C-alpha positions in Angstrom: 5.4 4.5 27.1 1.3 4.1 27.5 -0.5 0.8 26.6 -1.6 0.1 23.1 -5.4 -0.6 23.6 -6.6 -3.4 21.3 -10.5 -4.1 20.5 -11.0 -7.5 19.4 -14.4 -8.1 16.8 -14.6 -11.8 15.8 -17.7 -13.9 16.3 -16.0 -17.0 17.5 -15.1 -17.0 21.5 -11.9 -19.4 20.3 -10.5 -16.8 17.9 -11.1 -13.9 20.6 -9.2 -16.0 23.2 -6.1 -16.8 20.7 -5.8 -13.1 19.9 -6.5 -11.9 23.6 -3.8 -14.8 24.8 -1.2 -13.9 22.2 -1.2 -10.2 22.5 -0.9 -10.3 26.5 2.2 -11.7 25.9 3.4 -8.1 25.1 3.3 -5.5 28.1 2.6 -3.0 25.9 -0.5 -4.1 24.9 -4.1 -4.4 26.6 -7.2 -5.6 25.2 -9.9 -3.1 26.1 -12.7 -5.5 24.4 -14.4 -8.0 22.7 -17.1 -7.4 20.3 -19.1 -10.1 18.6 -20.3 -9.2 15.9 -19.8 -6.1 13.4 -22.7 -3.5 15.5 -21.2 -4.0 18.5 -17.4 -3.5 17.1 -19.0 0.0 16.1 -20.6 0.4 19.6 -17.2 -0.4 21.5 -15.2 1.8 18.4 -16.9 5.0 19.7 -17.5 4.3 23.6 -13.7 2.7 24.4 -11.9 4.6 21.0 -9.2 2.4 21.4 -6.0 2.7 19.4 -6.3 -0.8 17.7 -9.1 -2.6 15.8 -8.8 -6.6 15.0 -11.9 -7.3 12.8 -12.7 -10.7 11.6 -14.8 -10.3 8.4 -17.6 -12.9 8.7 -19.5 -11.8 11.9 -23.0 -12.3 12.2 -25.9 -8.9 12.0 -22.9 -6.9 10.7 -20.4 -8.3 9.0 -16.7 -7.0 9.1 -16.8 -4.9 5.9 -19.6 -3.0 6.8 -18.2 -2.6 10.9 -15.0 -1.1 8.8 -16.9 1.4 7.0 -19.0 2.8 9.6 -15.8 2.7 11.8 -13.8 5.3 9.7 -16.7 7.1 9.1 -17.6 8.1 12.8 -14.2 7.0 14.6 -11.5 6.8 12.6 -8.8 4.4 14.0 -6.3 2.0 12.7 -8.2 -1.3 11.6 -6.2 -4.9 11.5 -8.2 -7.2 9.1 -7.9 -11.1 10.7 -9.1 -13.7 8.2 -8.5 -17.2 6.9 -10.3 -16.4 3.9 -8.3 -17.0 0.4 -10.2 -14.5 -1.9 -7.9 -11.5 -2.5 -11.3 -9.2 -3.3 -12.4 -9.6 0.5 -9.3 -8.0 1.7 -9.0 -5.2 -0.8 -12.5 -4.5 -0.3 -11.0 -4.1 3.5 -8.3 -1.8 2.6 -10.7 0.1 0.4 -12.8 0.7 3.5 -9.8 1.8 5.5 -8.1 -1.1 6.8 -4.5 -0.7 7.1 -3.5 -4.4 6.8 -4.8 -8.3 6.4 -3.2 -10.7 8.4 -3.7 -14.6 8.3 -5.9 -15.6 11.6 -3.8 -17.0 14.2 -4.1 -20.3 16.1 -2.5 -22.0 18.8 -1.6 -25.0 16.5 2.1 -26.1 16.5 2.6 -25.2 13.0 1.9 -21.5 14.2 5.1 -20.9 15.0 6.5 -18.3 17.3 7.9 -16.3 14.5 4.2 -15.7 13.7 3.2 -14.8 17.3 5.8 -12.2 16.8 5.0 -10.9 13.5 1.3 -10.6 14.9 2.1 -8.5 17.6 4.4 -6.3 15.6 1.8 -5.6 13.0 -0.4 -4.7 15.7 2.1 -2.3 17.0 3.3 -0.9 13.7 -0.7 -0.1 12.8 -1.4 1.6 16.6 1.2 5.0 15.6 -0.3 5.2 11.9 -2.4 8.1 10.7 -5.1 6.9 9.0 -6.4 7.6 6.0 -10.2 8.3 5.7 -10.8 8.2 2.2 -9.1 6.8 -1.1 -10.3 9.9 -3.6 -8.9 13.2 -3.1 -9.6 17.0 -4.4 -7.7 17.6 -7.5 -6.1 20.7 -7.4 -5.6 23.4 -10.6 -2.5 21.8 -12.8 -0.8 23.2 -15.7 -1.6 21.7 -19.3 0.4 20.1 -22.1 -0.2 19.4 -25.5 3.4 18.3 -26.2 2.7 14.8 -28.7 6.1 13.8 -28.8 8.0 12.3 -25.8 6.5 12.0 -22.3 7.3 15.1 -20.0 7.6 12.5 -17.1 7.3 9.1 -16.3 6.3 8.2 -13.0 7.6 5.1 -11.0 6.2 4.0 -7.6 7.6 1.0 -5.1 5.4 -0.2 -2.2 5.7 -2.7 0.0 3.8 -3.6 3.5 1.1 -1.1 3.7 1.1 -0.1 0.1 -2.1 -0.9 -1.7 -3.9 1.5 1.0 -1.0 3.8 0.1 -1.5 3.2 -3.5 -5.0 3.5 -4.1 -4.8 6.7 -2.2 -2.5 8.4 -4.8 -3.6 6.5 -7.7 -7.4 7.6 -6.9 -6.5 11.2 -6.7 -4.5 11.7 -10.0 -6.4 13.2 -13.2 -7.8 11.0 -15.7 -5.8 12.7 -18.3 -2.5 13.0 -16.4 0.3 13.2 -18.8 2.3 10.5 -18.0 2.6 6.8 -17.6 2.6 5.2 -14.3 4.8 2.0 -13.6 4.2 0.7 -10.5 6.2 -2.2 -8.0 4.4 -3.2 -5.5 6.1 -6.1 -3.1 3.3 -9.2 -2.4 2.3 -8.3 1.3 3.4 -11.3 4.2 0.0 -12.0 5.0 -0.7 -13.4 1.1 2.8 -15.1 0.6 2.4 -17.1 4.2 -0.6 -19.0 2.9 -3.6 -17.3 3.1 -4.0 -15.6 -0.2 -2.1 -16.8 -3.5 0.7 -14.7 -4.7 -1.5 -14.6 -8.3 -4.7 -13.6 -6.5 -2.8 -10.9 -4.9 -1.7 -9.2 -8.4 -4.8 -9.5 -9.9 -6.9 -8.3 -7.1 -4.5 -5.3 -6.8 -4.7 -4.2 -10.3 -9.0 -4.7 -10.1 -9.1 -2.7 -6.9 -6.7 0.1 -8.0 -8.8 0.3 -11.4 -12.0 0.6 -9.3 -10.7 3.6 -7.1 -8.2 5.1 -10.1 -9.8 7.3 -13.1 -7.0 6.2 -14.9 -6.3 2.7 -16.8 -5.0 0.1 -14.5 -3.7 -3.1 -15.8 -0.4 -5.8 -15.6 2.6 -4.5 -17.6 3.2 -6.7 -20.9 6.7 -7.2 -22.7 7.3 -4.7 -25.0 4.1 -2.7 -24.8 4.3 0.7 -25.1 4.0 3.1 -22.6 0.7 5.3 -23.0 -0.3 8.6 -20.6 -2.8 8.1 -18.4 -1.9 4.3 -18.1 -0.7 2.5 -14.6 1.4 -0.7 -15.0 1.9 -3.1 -12.8 4.4 -5.4 -12.0 3.5 -8.7 -12.8 4.5 -11.1 -9.8 7.9 -12.9 -10.3 9.2 -10.6 -13.3 11.3 -7.1 -12.8 9.7 -4.3 -14.6 12.2 -1.5 -16.6 11.4 0.9 -19.1 13.7 0.3 -22.2 14.3 2.1 -25.8 11.4 3.7 -27.2 9.4 3.6 -23.9 8.7 0.4 -24.2 7.9 -2.0 -21.6 10.7 -4.8 -20.1 9.9 -7.7 -18.3 12.9 -10.0 -16.9 13.2 -12.8 -14.7 16.9 -11.8 -13.9 17.6 -12.5 -10.0 16.1 -11.2 -7.0 17.7 -7.9 -6.1 17.0 -7.1 -2.3 15.2 -10.4 -2.4 12.6 -9.2 -4.6 11.1 -9.7 -7.9 10.3 -7.4 -9.3 12.4 -5.1 -7.5 11.7 -1.1 -6.9 15.7 -0.7 -7.2 15.2 -2.2 -10.7 12.2 0.1 -11.7 13.6 3.0 -10.9 17.4 2.8 -12.0 16.0 1.9 -15.7 13.8 5.4 -15.1 17.1 7.3 -14.5 18.7 6.0 -17.1 16.5 6.5 -19.7 13.9 9.0 -18.3 16.4 11.0 -16.9 15.5 14.4 -15.7 12.1 13.8 -16.9 11.7 10.3 -14.1 9.6 10.9 -11.1 10.6 8.4 -8.7 7.9 8.1 -5.5 9.2 5.8 -2.5 6.2 4.6 -0.3 6.0 2.4 3.1 7.8 -0.8 3.3 10.6 -2.7 5.2 14.6 -2.7 4.2 16.0 -0.5 1.3 14.5 -1.4 -2.1 14.1 1.4 -4.1 16.7 3.9 -2.4 19.3 3.8 -4.4 16.9 3.8 -8.0 15.8 7.1 -6.1 19.1 8.1 -5.9 20.1 7.4 -9.4 16.8 9.7 -10.2 17.7 12.7 -8.5 21.4 12.3 -9.8 20.2 12.5 -13.3 18.2 15.6 -12.3 14.6 13.7 -12.0 12.1 14.1 -9.3 11.8 12.2 -6.1 9.0 12.3 -3.6 8.7 9.6 -0.3 5.9 8.8 2.0 6.0 10.5 5.5 6.6 8.5 9.0 3.5 9.1 10.1 1.5 7.5 7.5 3.8 4.9 6.4 3.2 1.6 8.1 6.6 0.9 8.0 9.0 3.8 7.8 11.7 1.5 6.3 12.4 2.0 2.5 11.5 6.3 2.6 13.8 6.2 5.5 16.5 4.4 3.5 16.2 7.0 0.7 16.3 10.0 3.0 19.3 8.8 4.7 21.3 8.8 1.4 20.0 11.9 0.4 17.8 10.3 -2.4 14.4 12.1 -1.0 13.6 15.5 -2.8 10.2 15.6 -1.1 8.4 14.7 1.9 5.1 14.0 2.2 2.1 12.1 3.7 0.3 9.6 1.1 -2.6 12.0 0.5 -0.8 14.8 -0.5 1.4 12.7 -3.3 -0.8 13.0 -5.7 -1.1 16.4 -6.0 2.6 16.9 -6.2 2.5 14.7 -8.9 0.1 16.4 -11.0 2.1 19.7 -10.4 5.4 18.2 -12.0 3.3 16.4 -15.0 0.6 18.4 -16.2 -2.3 17.1 -17.6 -2.7 16.2 -21.7 -5.2 18.3 -23.9 -6.0 16.9 -27.5 -4.3 19.9 -29.0 
């Protein structure tokens, strides 16, 4: 196996040394360049063609966000943003411009434990093999139109974990405004957002705002008892399970964690299997563990449709693979093609 070639972009010599020291403890990683500002990072991305670029946001001459935009436009490369910022909007901006993940800036302090070093190295290795998505929104295909006004023809449930925000943006950004179905989303809060980088509440609010900016659909936080509406995306609040109940209404609960998660993808998808039956569409995206797999199987067994994200575009293939292993995946697709398949199944609504 060839070494993973890493370019570090950070204006702090201390930060660069710390990142290099941590990464070079692994024989599979080699530091090929060190940029002190965004402009240098763009130039070195062209000349060095690294496998991974770590980027700090606050840099002189050209900041990290602008550097990410330039790199992804001209030399698409897996990018890991390293920041000490507590501003969720900055993290989501970085993801929208093409970064794959946002993590806490490492230190050599005693409270930055060995476990975090290992996690940092693991993230670099993970993103090195990911097929980058160079744009958020995609081109829509011709789809059927429907004018049924009684019941939803489909109800869509999407579950994501690590690496999910960018995959969600790709999918929701490519769905048509007049989609003939509501979309319910469970996104586990990413590691970096819970390890003191960004507060959980800030993550959820930031995710909703970001997805609303990139998607033609209405995106909002799910509310107890709310009636589902076509063309609307409902995001599960942090710390509450999201389900659908009788009469297509939202049910939020604080029941025990499932598979270590609240909200849990399995809880959402099982409720779709129970209430929407053959009208349910389950989508399982990148993430660690197996949350959502049994819910996907329930949907498939009740006659609904299921899609899992493929390994090439998944930051972590654990959850999709778990669904595949138990026979719950009807179709396996790259993130950028999932919206097209959803739209083919659901159609678009008319005013007839």
